[in-house]
N, C-alpha and C positions, 0 to 999 in steps of 0.2 A: 380490442383492448390494446393500448399503446404500450410499447416496451418501456420498462423502468430503467433500463441500462443500455449503454452503448457497447458493453462488453467488458471482459476482464482484460485490461491492457497494462496493468502494473502489478509487479510482484516484488516484494521486499523480503530480503533474507536477513535474519538477525546474525551478527557475527561478533566474535570476541576480539579477534585480531584483524583489524581492518587491512593492514598491509599484506598479511598472508592471504586474506580473502581476495584482495585485488589481484594478486598473482594468480591464484587458482581460477577465479572467474574470468580474468582477462585472457588466460590461456584457453578456456572453454569457448568464450564468445569471440575472441580474436579482434576485439575493438578496444579503443581507449575510452575511458569514462568521459561523459559529457558534463559531469559535475563531480568534482573531487575535493571534498571538504572534510575536516576531521569529524564532523557529525553525520555525514552521509556521502556516499559515493553512488552516482547514478550512471547507468548505461542505457543506450538505445540498441536493442537487439531484436531483429526480425519483427519490427513494428511494435515492439513492447518497450515499456519503461521498466527496467530492472534495477533495484537498488540494494545496497549493502548498508545496514543500519547497525552501527557499533553499540547502540543503546537498546536494541531489541531484546537481547537476552535479559537485561535488567528489568525490562517491562514484562517479563514472563513469556516471551516468545520462544518456542522450542523448534520452530521450523518456519519455512517461508509462508507469507500471507499474500494471498491474491486479492487485489483491489478491483472491485467492479466500479466502473465509471458511471455516475448517475448525474442527472440534471439538477436535482434538488436533494442534497444529502440529508437534511433534517427531516424532510417529508418521507424519504425512503426509510430512514432509521425508524421513524414513528410507525410506519406501516409494517416493518419487520418485527418490531417489538409487539405490536398488536396481533401479529400472526403467531407469536410464541417465542421469538428470539429474545435474548437477554442483551441489554446494552453492555458493550465492552469498553473500548476506548472512546472517551468523549470527543466531540467535534473539536478539531484544532486546525489552525492555519499553519501550514508547514512552509510558507513563504510565497509571496506574490499573490495571495488570495486563494491558493490551492488548499482545499479543505479535505481532511481525512478523518475517519472514525471507523469503528468496527462494532459488530454484534457477534454473539455466539449463538449458533443454532441449538436446538434441543439435544443434539448428540455431542455437543462440545466443540464443534468446528468453528473456527474464527472466520468470519466473513468481513473482509475489508471493503470500505466504501470510499470513493474519491470523487470530489466535485472540482472540476477545473475552474479557474478564475473566470469571472464574468468578462465577456469581450467588451472592451472599452474603446 
């Protein structure tokens, strides 16, 4: 059986005060952001993409969400829903063809899914 994921390589934290969060996480990780926009600040830390989302709390996030990287996001979502998960965030393009979505497992845990843009 082939693996459905290449691993959890992205974690996004919901934050209310983006500037304060940048100071705290910048001190923790010791690196500058690779993306610094009012809608998202992203870092590369120890081989992972880590983001700060100032809109996450408004979307109901109360803690970080780990994103599993998958080759076919829609097919993976369908298989998880068939297995008993509930669709959470609908599939959306967050820029450059990168797709994210989420499901919730039967215990209420949010499972993030991420599909990288197709190589062109």
